[in-house]
C-alpha positions in Angstrom: 22.2 98.1 86.3 20.3 95.9 88.8 21.0 92.3 88.3 19.5 89.1 89.9 21.5 85.9 89.8 19.9 82.6 90.6 22.1 79.7 91.5 20.1 76.5 90.6 22.9 74.0 91.2 20.4 72.1 93.4 17.5 72.5 91.0 14.5 74.8 91.3 11.1 74.6 92.9 8.4 77.2 93.4 8.6 77.3 97.2 12.4 77.4 97.2 12.4 80.3 94.7 9.8 82.1 96.9 12.0 81.7 100.0 15.2 82.8 98.3 13.7 85.9 96.7 11.8 86.9 99.9 15.1 87.0 101.7 16.2 89.7 99.3 13.5 92.1 100.5 14.1 94.7 103.3 11.2 93.2 105.3 10.7 89.5 104.5 8.2 88.9 107.4 6.2 91.9 106.2 6.0 90.4 102.7 4.6 87.1 104.1 1.9 89.1 105.8 1.2 90.8 102.5 0.9 87.5 100.8 -1.5 86.2 103.4 -3.7 89.3 102.8 -4.0 88.6 99.0 -7.0 86.5 99.6 -6.0 83.2 97.8 -8.9 81.0 99.0 -8.0 78.8 101.9 -4.3 79.5 101.5 -1.8 80.7 104.2 1.9 81.2 103.8 4.4 80.3 106.6 8.1 81.3 106.8 10.5 79.3 109.1 14.3 79.2 109.5 16.0 76.2 107.9 19.6 75.0 108.0 21.1 72.8 105.3 24.8 71.6 105.4 25.5 74.4 107.9 23.9 77.2 105.8 21.1 79.1 107.4 18.2 80.1 105.1 14.4 80.0 105.2 11.7 77.7 104.1 8.3 78.9 102.8 5.5 76.4 103.2 1.8 76.8 102.3 -1.2 75.3 104.1 -4.6 74.9 102.5 -7.4 74.7 105.0 -4.7 74.4 107.7 -3.0 71.4 106.1 0.4 71.6 104.5 0.0 69.9 101.1 3.6 68.6 101.1 3.5 67.2 104.6 4.2 63.7 103.4 7.1 64.3 101.1 9.6 67.0 100.2 9.0 69.5 97.5 11.0 67.8 94.8 8.5 65.1 94.1 6.9 64.8 90.7 3.4 66.0 89.9 0.7 63.4 89.6 -0.4 62.2 86.2 -4.1 61.4 86.7 -6.6 59.7 84.3 -8.1 61.9 81.7 -5.0 64.1 81.8 -6.1 65.8 85.0 -2.7 67.1 85.6 -1.5 67.9 89.1 1.0 70.7 88.3 2.4 71.4 91.7 5.7 70.0 92.9 4.7 67.6 95.7 3.4 64.0 95.4 0.3 63.2 97.5 -1.1 60.0 98.9 -4.4 58.9 97.2 -6.2 59.0 100.5 -5.3 62.6 100.9 -6.6 63.3 97.4 -9.9 61.6 98.1 -10.2 63.5 101.4 -10.2 66.8 99.5 -12.2 65.6 96.5 -11.3 65.2 92.8 -12.1 68.7 91.5 -10.1 69.9 88.5 -9.1 73.3 87.3 -8.3 74.4 83.7 -6.5 77.5 82.4 -9.8 79.5 82.4 -10.3 78.8 86.1 -6.7 79.6 86.9 -7.2 83.0 85.2 -10.4 83.5 87.1 -8.7 83.0 90.4 -5.8 85.3 89.4 -8.2 88.0 88.2 -9.9 88.1 91.7 -6.6 88.8 93.5 -5.5 92.3 94.5 -2.4 92.3 92.4 -0.8 94.5 89.8 -1.8 93.5 86.3 1.8 92.7 85.4 1.9 90.1 88.2 -1.4 88.5 87.0 -0.1 88.4 83.5 3.2 86.8 84.5 1.4 84.2 86.6 -0.9 83.3 83.8 2.0 83.0 81.4 3.9 80.7 83.8 0.8 78.4 83.9 0.5 78.5 80.2 4.1 77.2 79.9 3.1 74.3 82.2 -0.1 73.6 80.2 1.8 73.6 76.9 4.2 71.1 78.3 1.5 68.8 79.6 -0.3 69.1 76.2 2.9 68.1 74.3 3.7 65.2 76.6 0.2 63.7 76.6 -0.8 64.7 73.0 -4.0 66.5 73.9 -5.0 70.1 73.3 -4.2 72.7 75.9 -7.9 73.3 76.4 -8.2 69.8 77.7 -5.4 70.0 80.2 -6.6 70.4 83.8 -4.7 71.0 87.0 -5.8 68.8 89.8 -7.5 70.8 92.6 -5.6 68.9 95.3 -2.5 71.0 95.7 -3.6 73.4 93.1 -4.0 76.3 95.5 -0.6 75.9 97.0 0.8 75.8 93.4 -1.0 79.0 92.7 0.5 80.4 95.9 4.0 79.6 94.7 3.5 81.1 91.3 1.8 84.2 92.5 4.5 84.8 95.2 7.4 84.5 92.8 5.7 86.7 90.2 5.0 89.4 92.9 8.6 89.1 94.2 10.0 89.7 90.7 7.7 92.7 90.3 8.9 94.1 93.6 12.6 93.4 93.1 12.4 94.7 89.5 15.8 93.5 88.2 17.0 94.9 84.9 18.4 91.5 84.1 17.9 88.0 85.4 20.8 85.6 85.0 20.4 81.9 85.9 23.0 79.2 86.4 22.8 75.9 84.4 20.0 73.9 86.2 20.7 70.7 88.0 17.7 68.3 87.3 18.8 65.5 89.5 18.9 61.9 88.2 17.4 58.5 88.6 13.7 57.9 88.7 10.6 59.2 90.5 7.3 57.6 91.4 4.0 59.0 90.3 0.5 57.7 90.5 0.7 55.4 87.5 4.3 54.2 87.6 7.9 55.2 87.6 9.2 58.0 85.4 12.8 59.1 84.6 14.2 62.3 86.1 13.5 65.0 84.9 9.9 63.9 84.5 8.4 64.4 81.0 6.6 67.7 81.5 9.6 69.1 83.3 11.9 68.0 80.5 9.7 69.6 77.9 9.8 72.9 79.8 13.5 72.8 80.2 14.1 72.5 76.4 16.5 75.2 75.2 17.8 75.8 78.7 21.2 74.6 79.9 20.7 71.6 82.3 22.7 68.7 83.7 21.9 65.7 85.9 24.4 65.9 88.7 25.2 63.1 91.1 22.1 63.2 93.4 19.5 60.5 92.8 16.5 62.7 93.3 14.1 65.0 91.4 15.6 68.5 91.9 13.7 70.5 89.4 9.9 70.6 89.4 7.6 71.8 86.6 6.7 74.9 88.5 10.3 75.8 89.1 11.3 75.1 85.5 8.3 77.2 84.2 9.2 80.2 86.5 12.8 80.1 85.4 11.8 79.8 81.7 9.6 82.9 82.0 11.9 85.2 84.0 15.4 84.3 82.9 17.0 86.7 80.5 20.1 84.5 80.0 22.0 81.6 81.5 25.6 81.3 82.6 28.0 81.7 85.5 27.6 84.6 87.9 28.7 87.8 86.1 30.8 90.6 87.6 28.5 92.3 90.1 28.4 94.1 93.5 26.1 91.9 95.6 23.8 93.8 98.0 21.7 90.9 99.3 21.8 87.1 99.2 18.9 84.8 100.0 18.8 81.0 100.5 15.5 79.2 99.8 15.6 75.8 101.4 13.9 72.5 100.5 12.7 70.2 103.2 14.8 67.2 102.5 18.4 66.7 103.7 20.7 65.8 100.8 24.5 65.4 100.4 24.7 69.0 99.2 22.9 72.1 100.5 19.3 71.7 99.3 18.6 75.2 98.3 18.2 77.9 95.7 20.5 80.8 96.2 19.5 84.3 94.9 21.9 87.2 94.7 20.8 90.7 94.0 23.3 93.5 93.2 24.5 96.0 90.7 26.6 95.4 87.6 28.5 98.1 85.8 26.7 99.4 82.7 29.0 98.1 80.0 31.8 100.3 78.8 35.2 99.5 77.2 37.9 100.9 75.1 38.0 100.3 71.4 40.3 101.3 68.5 39.1 103.2 65.4 41.3 102.7 62.3 40.7 105.0 59.4 42.1 105.8 56.0 41.3 107.8 52.9 40.9 106.0 49.5 40.4 107.6 46.1 41.5 104.8 43.7 39.3 101.8 44.4 36.0 100.8 42.9 32.8 100.5 45.0 33.0 96.7 44.5 36.5 96.5 45.9 35.7 98.6 48.9 32.6 96.5 49.5 34.7 93.3 49.4 37.3 94.8 51.8 34.6 95.9 54.2 33.0 92.4 54.3 36.4 90.7 54.9 37.1 93.0 57.8 33.7 92.3 59.4 34.2 88.5 58.9 37.5 88.7 60.7 36.2 90.3 63.9 35.8 94.0 63.3 33.1 95.5 65.5 31.9 97.8 62.7 33.0 99.0 59.3 31.6 102.0 57.6 32.4 104.5 54.9 31.9 108.3 54.5 32.2 110.1 51.1 34.8 112.8 51.3 36.6 115.3 49.0 40.3 114.8 48.6 43.3 116.7 47.1 43.0 117.7 43.4 39.2 117.9 44.0 39.0 114.1 43.8 35.9 112.4 45.4 37.0 109.7 47.8 36.0 107.4 50.6 36.9 107.6 54.3 37.0 103.9 55.5 36.5 103.5 59.3 37.1 100.2 61.1 36.2 99.8 64.8 37.8 96.9 66.6 39.0 95.6 70.0 42.6 96.6 71.0 43.6 93.0 70.8 42.6 92.9 67.1 44.5 96.0 66.1 47.4 94.3 64.3 45.1 91.8 62.5 42.9 94.7 61.2 45.9 96.7 60.1 47.2 93.8 58.1 43.8 93.3 56.5 43.4 97.0 55.6 46.8 97.1 53.9 46.2 93.8 52.1 42.7 94.5 50.8 42.8 98.3 50.1 45.1 100.6 48.2 45.8 102.9 51.2 49.4 103.9 52.1 48.6 104.9 55.7 46.2 104.2 58.5 45.3 106.6 61.4 44.4 105.3 64.8 42.1 106.7 67.6 41.5 105.1 71.0 38.1 105.9 72.4 35.7 104.7 75.1 32.4 102.9 74.1 29.2 102.7 76.2 27.2 99.7 75.2 24.1 97.7 76.1 24.4 94.1 77.2 23.1 91.9 74.3 21.9 88.4 74.1 19.9 86.3 71.6 17.3 83.7 72.1 15.2 81.7 69.5 11.4 81.7 69.2 9.9 78.5 67.7 7.0 80.1 65.8 4.5 78.8 63.3 6.6 80.6 60.7 9.8 78.7 61.8 12.6 79.7 64.0 13.0 83.5 64.7 15.9 84.9 66.6 15.1 87.7 69.0 17.8 90.1 70.1 17.5 91.7 73.5 19.6 94.7 74.7 19.7 95.8 78.3 21.5 98.6 80.2 21.4 102.3 81.2 17.8 101.9 82.3 16.5 100.7 79.0 15.5 97.3 77.5 15.0 96.7 73.8 14.0 93.7 71.7 14.3 93.2 68.0 13.7 90.2 65.7 16.7 89.2 63.5 16.3 90.9 60.2 17.3 87.9 58.1 14.6 85.8 59.7 11.9 88.4 59.1 13.1 88.7 55.4 12.7 84.9 55.1 9.2 84.9 56.6 8.2 87.8 54.3 9.4 86.0 51.2 7.9 82.6 52.1 4.5 84.1 52.9 4.2 86.9 50.4 4.3 89.6 53.1 6.0 92.9 53.4 8.7 93.3 56.1 6.3 95.2 58.3 3.6 92.5 57.9 6.1 89.7 58.7 7.4 91.5 61.8 3.8 92.2 63.0 2.8 88.5 62.4 5.7 87.3 64.5 4.9 89.8 67.2 1.2 88.8 67.2 2.2 85.1 67.4 4.5 85.9 70.4 1.8 87.8 72.2 -0.8 85.1 71.7 1.5 82.4 72.9 2.5 84.4 76.0 -1.1 84.7 77.2 
């Protein structure tokens, strides 16, 4: 299974993610030429070598009409918060004279989608980019208490923000990992200046996007995670944690522009992880003198105490008696505990054991905060497949609370998820 691991121990920003992921491609320079041929108005990508704390990586910068939008400060500065909620979504703070030089045009979600629709990109990339922007717009809406439709991204710096989002979405499309695992994200600490005052780190919109993701402040007094970086991670991460067991085939370092006490970079590692397989124990016994209630109670207790699965099969036994074959699947380490439970809670006098190999999909669960309440979503990945399923108990609750059938409740949650991903 192809796995992408992102080390965000120095935060995340759109340009740093772009540089790290570009380095994983066979021809990084060719990809930069491809980006420049997309036709994002007035935008040009540049790739340069960069060294941080002795580590060599690359930096991706963007110029708009020949001017690098972040020329004054490094990419970890907070977005502007302008009057009338004209939000400047991109990562870098600008001087006011620079803003006036370019004019105060503003762009909403409809204009973002119009720009994306005009680019020569796969539909999946356009859809991913629009969803990333929607995450940012939702955060700004929540922070400022205004409808999403009234959130606007400031035109100054907007095009290089689009450049970062489009580049990362296209890179993820090209790399096509089966699973994306991200480390806990360092946000930095302290405070950051914006147009109308001093804000805590992480800044409010960034903090909203990071809800539900594992984060920590670290020791560096600087804004390390930007709204765009947080939104990209939120959209693409399948799960969070330390680097799993994997055979790494390529490593990329995406550098920030500022020199910090630690290497100012995002590290991306692409490789293969074994499709999951392990050995398990199956314990089985024949029972012909227990009631259905007693067998049900025993099965429930075995599951509560760590059995992987418990199931029964009707069988015919000696003297033509109908009976039950009880099967318990467990880890090898739980064998003794399961045996004790079987002998304690069933009438059997003997248990058979089989050792067998299991092939399983990697599974994880996240929570959707829907208008129907929290709904857990289970995702399974491996062997070239990916499956998603809503938690049955949550769908039952929604069906009961809203007078729906199970299929109607499941469809309602699916519709809500699709609408809120657009």
